[in-house]
C-alpha positions in Angstrom: 13.5 14.2 -28.5 11.5 11.1 -29.4 7.7 10.9 -29.2 7.8 8.4 -26.3 9.8 10.6 -23.8 7.5 13.6 -24.8 4.4 11.4 -24.1 5.8 10.3 -20.8 6.6 13.9 -19.8 3.1 15.0 -20.7 1.6 12.1 -18.7 3.7 13.0 -15.7 2.8 16.7 -15.9 -0.9 15.9 -16.2 -0.8 13.9 -13.0 0.7 16.9 -11.2 -2.0 19.3 -12.2 -4.4 20.4 -9.5 -8.1 20.0 -9.8 -11.2 18.0 -8.8 -11.2 14.3 -9.5 -14.5 12.7 -8.3 -14.5 9.8 -10.7 -10.9 8.9 -10.2 -11.0 9.2 -6.4 -14.3 7.2 -6.2 -12.8 4.5 -8.4 -9.7 4.3 -6.3 -11.5 4.2 -3.0 -14.0 1.5 -4.2 -11.3 -0.7 -5.7 -9.0 -0.4 -2.7 -11.9 -1.3 -0.4 -12.8 -4.3 -2.5 -9.2 -5.5 -2.3 -9.5 -5.7 1.4 -12.4 -8.1 1.0 -10.6 -10.0 -1.7 -7.5 -10.6 0.5 -9.8 -11.8 3.3 -11.4 -14.3 1.0 -8.1 -15.5 -0.3 -6.7 -16.0 3.2 -9.8 -17.7 4.6 -10.1 -20.1 1.7 -6.4 -20.8 1.8 -6.2 -20.1 -1.9 -2.6 -19.1 -1.7 -1.6 -22.4 -0.2 -3.5 -24.4 -2.7 -2.0 -22.3 -5.6 1.5 -23.0 -4.3 0.8 -26.7 -4.1 -0.5 -26.7 -7.6 2.8 -25.2 -8.7 4.7 -28.0 -7.0 5.7 -26.0 -4.0 5.3 -26.6 -0.3 2.7 -24.6 1.6 2.3 -24.3 5.4 -0.5 -26.4 6.8 -3.6 -24.4 7.8 -3.6 -23.2 11.4 -6.5 -23.2 13.7 -8.8 -20.1 13.3 -8.6 -17.5 15.9 -11.1 -14.8 14.8 -13.1 -14.2 11.6 -12.1 -17.7 10.4 -8.4 -16.6 10.2 -5.4 -17.8 12.2 -3.4 -15.2 14.1 -0.8 -15.1 11.3 -3.5 -14.7 8.7 -5.0 -11.9 10.7 -1.7 -10.1 10.7 -1.3 -10.5 6.9 -4.8 -9.2 6.4 -4.1 -6.3 8.7 -1.3 -5.2 6.4 -3.6 -5.0 3.5 -6.2 -3.1 5.7 -3.6 -0.7 6.9 -2.3 0.2 3.4 -5.8 0.5 2.0 -6.9 2.8 4.9 -3.8 5.0 4.5 -4.3 5.3 0.8 -8.0 6.0 1.0 -7.3 8.7 3.6 -4.7 10.2 1.2 -7.1 10.1 -1.7 -10.1 11.6 0.2 -8.4 14.2 2.3 -4.8 14.9 1.1 -4.7 14.7 -2.6 -5.7 17.7 -4.7 -4.3 16.5 -8.0 -6.2 15.4 -11.1 -6.7 11.6 -10.6 -8.3 10.0 -13.7 -10.4 6.9 -13.3 -8.2 4.8 -15.6 -5.0 5.8 -13.7 -6.8 5.0 -10.4 -7.7 1.6 -11.7 -4.1 0.8 -12.7 -2.7 1.9 -9.3 -5.4 -0.2 -7.6 -4.5 -3.3 -9.7 -0.9 -2.7 -8.8 -1.8 -2.7 -5.1 -3.9 -5.8 -5.4 -1.0 -7.6 -7.2 1.5 -6.8 -4.4 -1.0 -7.7 -1.7 -1.7 -11.0 -3.4 2.0 -11.7 -3.8 2.5 -11.0 -0.1 -0.3 -13.5 0.6 1.5 -16.1 -1.5 4.8 -15.5 0.3 3.0 -15.8 3.6 1.7 -19.2 2.7 4.8 -20.6 1.0 6.8 -22.6 3.5 10.1 -21.2 2.2 9.2 -17.6 3.0 6.5 -17.9 5.6 7.1 -17.0 9.3 3.9 -18.6 10.4 5.6 -21.6 12.2 7.8 -19.3 14.4 4.9 -17.3 15.7 4.0 -13.6 15.8 6.5 -12.7 18.4 9.5 -14.5 17.0 11.9 -14.0 14.1 11.5 -10.9 12.0 7.8 -10.6 12.5 7.9 -7.9 15.2 10.5 -5.9 13.3 8.4 -6.0 10.1 5.3 -4.9 11.9 7.1 -2.1 13.7 8.6 -0.8 10.5 5.3 -1.1 8.6 3.4 0.9 11.3 6.2 3.5 11.6 6.3 4.0 7.9 2.5 4.5 7.6 2.6 7.0 10.5 5.5 9.0 9.3 4.2 9.2 5.7 0.7 10.3 6.9 2.0 12.9 9.3 4.4 14.4 6.7 1.7 14.6 4.1 -0.7 16.3 6.6 2.0 18.8 7.5 2.8 19.6 3.8 -0.9 20.0 2.9 -1.3 22.5 5.8 1.7 24.4 4.5 0.4 24.5 0.9 -3.0 25.7 2.0 -1.6 28.6 3.9 -1.9 32.0 2.2 1.3 33.0 0.4 2.7 29.4 0.2 1.4 28.6 -3.3 4.1 26.9 -5.5 6.6 27.0 -2.6 8.5 23.9 -1.6 7.8 22.6 1.9 11.0 21.9 3.9 9.6 21.9 7.4 8.2 19.2 9.7 9.2 15.7 8.9 10.2 16.8 5.4 12.9 18.9 7.0 14.6 15.7 8.3 15.0 14.1 4.9 17.1 14.8 1.8 16.4 13.6 -1.8 13.0 12.5 -0.6 10.4 11.0 -2.9 7.6 13.5 -2.5 5.0 12.6 -5.1 2.4 11.5 -2.5 1.3 8.7 -4.9 0.3 5.4 -3.4 3.3 3.6 -4.9 5.9 4.1 -2.1 3.7 2.7 0.6 2.9 -0.4 -1.4 6.5 -1.0 -2.2 7.3 -0.7 1.5 4.4 -3.0 2.4 5.8 -5.6 -0.1 9.2 -5.5 1.6 7.6 -5.7 5.1 5.4 -8.5 3.9 8.5 -10.5 3.1 9.6 -10.0 6.7 6.4 -11.1 8.3 
């Protein structure tokens, strides 16, 4: 076996170990909170539209503000970033009991910010934006529904599994009840990646 696979295996096993992680959790929560503010600034300043135009693309014209200096469509895009950040902060603060190093937390936060910013660009690019059709037309309601359902199901399933793991006698046992009992071959790492990937896909729809 080469050194690279062994290093990757050691890294994976290290992320699965249980233990306190105040520095990593604090880093993640702070950076995810700051991302919400960054996305708000980018939306309100129309930075995405200007960036697309500098690349020679066509951006949707700014719409009239509705609240907080954002149009209804911009408020929806911002709400997606708020929802994912809130869910992940909840997971970090109340669900996770794994070792979460500060460096790893920073990498995951940067990944989240990248996807949120890419969603913002897609929402401003006239080729992919649904802003002209309105919030109740096209694929917007479908994307919002799937996004909300995904966050709800993931959160509930993680709460159910944590309760099972904390019960006496269930240590090291696999949880197959609750919502987990309805799925097969399920990704069960509880890391923030799956939600952000789903948000990226839903962002393409809205």
